C-alpha positions as CSV (number, residue, x, y, z in Angstrom):
1,M,0.2,-0.2,-0.1
2,K,1.5,3.7,-0.9
3,K,2.3,5.7,2.2
4,G,0.8,9.1,2.1
5,I,2.7,12.4,3.2
6,F,2.5,14.4,6.1
7,Y,2.8,17.9,5.7
8,A,3.5,20.6,8.6
9,V,2.0,24.0,6.9
10,S,2.9,27.6,7.6
11,T,-0.5,29.7,7.7
12,G,1.1,33.3,8.1
13,A,0.4,35.4,11.6
14,G,-3.0,35.6,10.8
15,N,-3.8,37.4,7.5
16,P,-4.9,35.1,4.6
17,E,-2.8,37.0,2.2
18,Q,0.6,35.9,3.8
19,L,-0.4,32.0,3.0
20,T,2.2,30.8,0.2
21,F,1.6,29.3,-3.3
22,E,3.0,26.4,-1.9
23,A,0.9,25.9,1.3
24,I,-2.3,27.0,-1.1
25,R,-1.1,24.0,-3.3
26,V,-0.7,21.4,-0.6
27,L,-3.8,22.5,0.9
28,R,-5.6,21.5,-2.7
29,E,-4.2,18.6,-2.8
30,C,-4.2,17.5,0.7
31,D,-7.0,14.6,2.0
32,A,-7.6,15.8,5.6
33,I,-6.0,18.9,7.3
34,F,-5.8,19.1,10.9
35,F,-6.2,22.4,12.8
36,P,-5.1,23.9,16.0
37,E,-8.1,25.1,17.9
38,S,-8.9,26.9,21.3
39,E,-11.6,29.1,23.1
40,K,-9.0,32.1,22.0
41,N,-7.8,30.2,18.5
42,T,-8.9,29.4,15.1
43,I,-7.3,31.8,13.6
44,A,-5.3,29.2,11.3
45,L,-8.6,27.6,9.9
46,H,-10.3,31.0,9.0
47,S,-7.3,31.9,7.2
48,I,-7.5,29.2,4.8
49,S,-11.3,29.4,4.7
50,Q,-10.9,33.1,3.1
51,I,-8.5,31.5,0.1
52,A,-10.5,31.6,-3.4
53,G,-11.2,28.3,-5.1
54,L,-10.0,26.2,-1.8
55,D,-12.9,23.8,-2.0
56,L,-12.9,22.7,2.0
57,S,-15.8,20.9,2.2
58,R,-14.2,17.3,0.1
59,K,-11.6,17.0,3.3
60,S,-11.6,15.9,6.5
61,L,-11.4,18.6,9.0
62,I,-10.2,17.8,12.5
63,P,-9.3,20.1,15.0
64,C,-6.8,19.2,17.9
65,R,-6.2,20.8,21.0
66,F,-2.8,21.3,23.0
67,S,-2.9,22.8,26.8
68,M,0.3,24.1,26.4
69,T,0.9,22.4,30.1
70,G,4.0,22.7,31.7
71,D,3.5,18.7,32.5
72,K,5.6,16.5,30.0
73,E,3.5,14.1,30.5
74,K,-0.2,15.5,29.6
75,S,1.9,17.1,26.7
76,D,3.3,14.1,25.3
77,A,0.1,12.1,25.4
78,E,-1.9,15.1,23.5
79,Y,0.7,14.9,20.9
80,Q,1.0,11.0,20.8
81,K,-2.9,11.5,20.2
82,V,-2.7,13.8,17.4
83,A,0.1,11.7,16.1
84,S,-1.9,9.0,16.0
85,D,-5.0,10.7,14.6
86,C,-3.1,11.7,11.4
87,L,-1.2,8.2,11.4
88,K,-4.8,6.4,10.5
89,F,-4.9,8.7,7.2
90,V,-1.1,8.4,6.6
91,Q,-1.2,4.8,6.7
92,E,-3.9,4.1,3.9
93,G,-1.8,6.3,1.7
94,K,-4.0,9.7,2.2
95,S,-1.7,13.0,2.8
96,V,-2.2,15.0,6.1
97,A,-1.9,18.5,6.2
98,M,-1.4,20.1,9.9
99,L,-1.7,23.8,10.1
100,S,0.5,25.7,12.0
101,I,0.0,29.8,12.4
102,G,3.5,32.0,11.7
103,D,6.1,29.6,10.1
104,V,6.2,26.2,11.0
105,T,9.9,25.9,11.9
106,L,9.4,28.2,15.5
107,Y,7.3,27.1,18.5
108,S,5.0,24.9,16.2
109,T,2.7,22.2,17.0
110,A,3.1,21.1,13.6
111,A,6.7,20.5,13.9
112,R,6.3,18.7,16.9
113,T,3.6,16.2,15.9
114,A,5.5,15.8,12.4
115,R,9.1,14.4,14.3
116,L,6.6,11.6,16.1
117,I,5.0,11.2,12.4
118,K,8.6,10.9,11.0
119,N,9.9,8.3,13.5
120,Q,7.2,5.7,12.5
121,G,8.8,5.8,9.4
122,F,6.7,7.9,7.5
123,E,7.6,10.8,4.6
124,V,7.1,14.6,6.6
125,K,7.6,18.3,4.3
126,F,7.9,21.1,5.8
127,I,5.9,24.0,3.9
128,S,7.1,27.4,5.2
129,G,5.9,30.9,5.6
130,V,5.5,34.3,7.2
131,N,6.5,33.9,10.6
132,S,5.2,36.1,13.3
133,F,7.8,38.2,14.6
134,S,8.4,39.4,10.8
135,A,4.7,40.4,11.0
136,A,5.3,42.4,13.4
137,A,8.1,43.8,12.5
138,A,6.6,44.9,9.3
139,S,3.3,45.7,11.1
140,S,5.4,48.2,13.1
141,K,7.6,49.2,10.5
142,I,10.5,47.7,12.2
143,S,14.1,46.6,10.5
144,L,15.0,43.7,13.4
145,C,18.3,43.7,11.6
146,D,20.5,46.0,10.1
147,R,24.3,45.3,8.8
148,D,25.6,43.0,11.2
149,E,23.6,43.4,14.1
150,K,22.4,39.9,15.9
151,L,19.1,38.8,16.6
152,T,17.6,36.8,19.3
153,V,14.9,35.1,19.8
154,I,13.4,34.8,23.6
155,P,10.8,32.3,24.9
156,G,9.8,35.2,27.3
157,D,7.9,33.1,30.3
158,A,10.3,29.8,30.2
159,F,13.3,32.5,30.7
160,F,11.7,34.2,33.1
161,S,10.9,31.5,35.2
162,Q,14.2,30.2,34.6
163,G,15.9,33.4,35.6
164,K,17.5,34.1,32.6
165,L,15.7,36.8,31.1
166,K,17.6,39.6,32.3
167,S,21.0,38.7,31.0
168,A,19.3,37.6,27.6
169,L,17.9,41.2,27.4
170,E,21.2,42.3,28.2
171,D,23.1,41.0,25.2
172,E,23.6,43.0,22.2
173,G,21.5,43.3,19.2
174,T,17.7,43.1,18.4
175,K,15.7,41.0,20.8
176,V,12.5,39.5,20.0
177,L,10.0,37.8,22.9
178,M,7.3,35.4,22.0
179,K,5.8,33.1,24.2
180,M,5.2,35.9,27.2
181,G,1.3,35.4,28.2
182,R,1.4,34.1,32.1
183,H,4.5,36.3,32.5
184,L,3.9,39.4,30.4
185,K,3.4,42.0,33.4
186,E,6.9,40.8,34.8
187,I,8.7,40.9,32.0
188,I,7.2,44.5,31.6
189,S,8.5,45.3,34.6
190,I,12.2,43.8,33.6
191,L,12.3,46.0,30.7
192,D,11.0,48.9,32.7
193,E,13.8,48.5,35.8
194,L,16.4,47.7,33.2
195,G,15.9,51.0,31.1
196,M,14.5,49.3,28.2
197,I,11.0,50.3,27.7
198,Q,11.3,53.1,25.8
199,N,13.6,51.0,22.7
200,A,10.6,48.3,23.0
201,T,7.4,47.6,20.9
202,L,4.6,45.0,21.8
203,I,2.7,43.7,18.9
204,Q,-0.5,42.3,19.4
205,K,-2.2,40.2,16.6
206,A,0.0,41.2,13.9
207,S,-1.8,41.3,10.3
208,L,-5.1,40.5,11.3
209,P,-8.1,43.8,11.7
210,D,-7.8,44.0,15.5
211,E,-3.7,44.0,15.2
212,K,-2.6,46.6,18.1
213,I,0.5,48.4,18.5
214,F,2.2,49.8,21.9
215,R,5.2,51.9,22.4
216,G,7.7,52.5,24.7
217,K,6.1,53.7,27.9
218,E,2.8,53.1,26.6
219,I,3.4,49.4,27.2
220,A,3.9,50.4,31.0
221,A,0.8,51.8,30.9
222,M,-1.2,48.4,29.2
223,T,-4.7,48.0,30.9
224,E,-5.6,44.9,32.6
225,E,-7.7,44.2,29.4
226,D,-4.7,45.1,26.8
227,I,-3.0,42.5,29.4
228,K,-5.4,40.0,29.3
229,A,-5.4,39.9,25.5
230,S,-2.0,39.0,25.2
231,Y,-2.6,36.0,23.2
232,L,-0.5,36.4,19.7
233,S,2.0,39.1,20.9
234,V,5.3,39.8,20.2
235,M,7.6,41.8,21.8
236,I,10.8,43.6,20.0
237,V,13.7,45.2,21.6
238,K,15.7,47.3,19.8
């Protein structure tokens, strides 16, 4: 029996115009589409539903939920479940696309699932796209790197919890902070303490209709409502 292929497909930061021609072709050709779903997030599915000529009615659409828990055992079980569901199609010779907001090579559930599929001996392919911090930089008209400047991507919550955030921020070059929903208040306080807040830009939901941009002291003055809406936020410090 012919084996299918698992595709990790980037959908960009949210704007459907950011999908590449390659991503659209794969989505047209695949048999099943797995998409991330949560109370706050159906962005990836919404993005592809806006593509003209992409008929989703003939495809299997399967939502997958990841709790983003710090419990490794629970997290591993969630990924194993999604990978097993994907394998049911791949083993039948069908192609599967798993959507990922931003680019699949950066903090992507699709990439982690792809590793599990590959470990079972099946072919996987990554379809690249517009990553979230590039979309955020474009929205805020920031050049991330000039000439020989260094760029560092920091997982904000993890580095704060591990006590590594201050030293990372004090390093040279441009810093991009992602994954900071749980400790955004504390991260803002550290930036203020280090005198870096005036050089910071926070972008919420880059490229989407409800995008918001906060610069410098506007970040320190963010309301509780703004803080709670920090899902899909990127901070650029330059």
